[in-house]
N, C-alpha and C positions, 0 to 999 in steps of 0.2 A: 855559324854552325847550324845545321838543321837539327831540330829537336822534335821527337815524336812522343806524344803522351799516350800511354796505353799499356795494358797487360798482354803478354804474348799468348795467353789462352784465348784471346779474342781473335777470331778468324779475320775480322776486318782490320785489326792491327797488323796481323801477319801479311795481309795483302800489301800494305804500305812498306813493311819491313823487307819483303822480298823485292819489291821495286827498288828500294834504296840499295840493297845488296846487288841486285842485277845490274844496276847502273854504276856500281862501285863508288857510291857517295859516302862521305864521312857524315856521321850523325850521332846524336845522343838519344837515348830512350829513357823515359821516366815512367815508372809504374803508376798507372791510374786505372780505376775500375774495380768494382767489387769482385771478389772479397778482399782484394789487396788494399785498395785505397778508395774511399767513397768519393765519387765525382760530384755529389750533390752538396758542394760547399761553394761559397762565394768565389774563391780563388779559381776554381775550375769553371763554374757557371759563367764567369766573365769571359771565358774563352769559347765555351760551347754551351748555350742555354739549354740544350737537350740532355746534358749530362751523359754524353756518350763518347766512346773512344772509337777510332783514334782522333787526335787533334795534332795537326802539324804546325810547328812554329818555324818560320823562315825569316829571321830578323823580327821586324814588327808586323809581319804578315801572318795572319792566323787563318787556318783552313780546317774544316771538319767535313765529314762524310767520306767514307773510304774510296768511293769511285772518283770523287773530285780530287782527293789527295793523290791517288795513283796517276791520274791524268796530269795534274799539275807537276808532279815530280818528273814525269816523262818529258813534258814540254819545256819546263823551266830549267831543269838540271840535266836532262838527258838528250836534248836535241831532237826529241820525238822518235828515238830509235825503236821504242817498243810499240809503235803503232805504224800501220802502213801509210804511205803518202797518198795513195789513191783514195778518193773520198768514199767510194762504195766499199772498198775493202776495209777502210777504217770504220765505217759504220757497221759492217758485219762483225768486226772484232768487238766494238762497243756493245753491240746487241748481246753477245755472250757474256760480257762483263755484267751488264744489267740483269740478264737472265739468272746468273748465279746469285745475285743479290736479292732477287725477288722470288722467282719460281723455284729454283733449286734450294734456296735457303729457308723458305718459309715452312717447310714440312719437317725440318730436323729439330725444331725447337723442343718439342715434347720428348722425342727419343733421347736427345742429347742430355736434357735435364734429368730424365728418369733413369737412364742407364749409365751415363758417363759421370755426370756431375753429382748424381744422387741428391738432387735438390728436393727439400721437403715440399710436399703437396703435389708432386708429379708421380702419383701412384695409382692412377686410373688405368686399369688394364685395357679397357675398351678404347679410350682415347689414344693410348699408346699404339694399339693394333691399327687403328684407323690412320694415325700419323705415319706409321711405318709403311702401310699400304700406299698412301698418297706419295710418300717420298720415293718408294720403289717405282711407282708409275712415272714419276717425273724423271727419275734417273734413266728411264728408257729413252728419253729424248736425247740426252747427251751421248748415250751408247750408240744410237743411230747416227748421230753426227760424226762421232769418232770412227765409226765403221765405214765411212765413205772413203777412207784411205789417204786422206790428207795428212801431212806430217804434224800439223798443229790444228787447234780448234777451228780457227777461222781461215785456214789456207796454208800457204807455203812458208810463212815466217812466224817466229815466236812473237807474241804480243801480250798486252795486258790481259787479254782473254785467257791465255794459258795459265797465268798466275791465278786468276780467280777460279777457273774451273779445276785446276789441279788441287787447290786448297779445299774446294768443295768435295772432290773425290776423296781426298785424305780423310775428311770428316766421315764420309760414307763408309769407307773401308775400316775406319777405326772404331765405329760404333758397333757394339756387340748385338747385331741382329742377323737374321737369316738374309743373306745377300743373294739376289737373283744373279745368274751368270751374266757377266759383262766383260767378255774377253777383249773387246776393243778398248774399253776404258781401262782395264787392268794393264794392258800393254802400254797404252799412252801414259798412264800414271808412272809406271816403272821408268819410262824414258825421261819424263819430266823430273823425276826424283834424282836423276843423275846430274842435273845441273848444279854446280857448286853453290849458287845463290839460293837454291831451293832447300838444300839439306837441313839447315837449322830449323826450318819451319814445317817440316814433315816428319815429326817425331811422335813417339807414343805419349810424350808429355804435352803435346799440343793437338788434341783431337778437334 
């Protein structure tokens, strides 16, 4: 039985969960990660010395880092169906998976903690404004990509990139900030939200 360690409020955990559900795989999930369960304990650190979620357990095989977990589940348990067979198309899909984890994701840390999680210490109005501005500018990149008219982020087929980008868009739309018009992204998000495997991870409880 596959087992995923992590709290569902983590976007990286939800990436793995969506892949598991998209592939129709049986699995167990165990809550880890603050504020639910501190991962900085020997039991968890023995699995991931970074004290981060998600961690995937597949028998005695242990894997961390969400992008690696997504790719492994797809290859080892999904026959690779969530990535193109062509090397160039596959690389383009992975490009957007990585982009979400780096460029798209790095600007939402301050707004998320200040406005959604109400984390103490995230109360600098200037830093908040600068982070929102940088996040907004970055979101223009994905709006331009989705405005090209392709049905999915990286082309004609649903891939791991769509999981990553849709969850990133969910966080964008769920954060109470002034949102620049993004008609292509909004239409795409609505279509992706109709996928049965997506529904549990695109809720108000999981920004």
